[in-house]
N, C-alpha and C positions, 0 to 999 in steps of 0.2 A: 678736710673740714674748712679751711680758710677759703678755698676756691668756691665752695658751695655758698658760703655766707656772702661773698662778693657778687656772685651771679644772681642770688635770690632777689635783692632789691631791684636789679635791672628788669627782672621778669615781671615785677609788680607795676612798673611804670608803663603807662599807655603809649601808644604810637605817637600821639601828638606831643606828649611830654618829652619823649626821647628826641624827636625831631627839633623841638624847641631848644633843648640842651645843646644839640649839635649846631644849630644856627648861632646860638650865643657864643659857643666855643669858636666857631669860624669867624664871627664878627670881631672877637677880641684878638684873634690871631692876625686878621687883616690889619688891624690898627697897629699891632706890635711889630709885625714882620713885613716890612715893605717889599722884600724880594718875593715872599709868598704871594702878597697881594698882586704884584705885577704879573707873576706867572698865572695866577688864577684868572685875572681879567683878560689877559692875552688869550688864554685858552678858551674863555667864554666867547670872545669876539671871533676867534678862529672857527669854532664850531658853528656859530651863527652864520658866518660867511659861507662855510661849506654847505650848510642847509640851503641857503639861498641859491648857490650855484647848482646844487642838485635839483632844486625845484625848477629853475630856469631850463636846465637840460631836459627834464621830464616834459615840460610844457612845450619846448621847441620841437620835440619829436612828433607831437600830435598835429 
């Protein structure tokens, strides 16, 4: 019973609301946990750099 009551409110929330809650949660974690923030932004810049390298490789072949 308790699991049903905890999942029911989540089902009623819309996609935008759930995404907003997640963004707020991530924002507070970034402020509180500096190690998490460092890893998060390092990962973002690494993925961005990887995309640029892949794009250049693709264009160089043509």
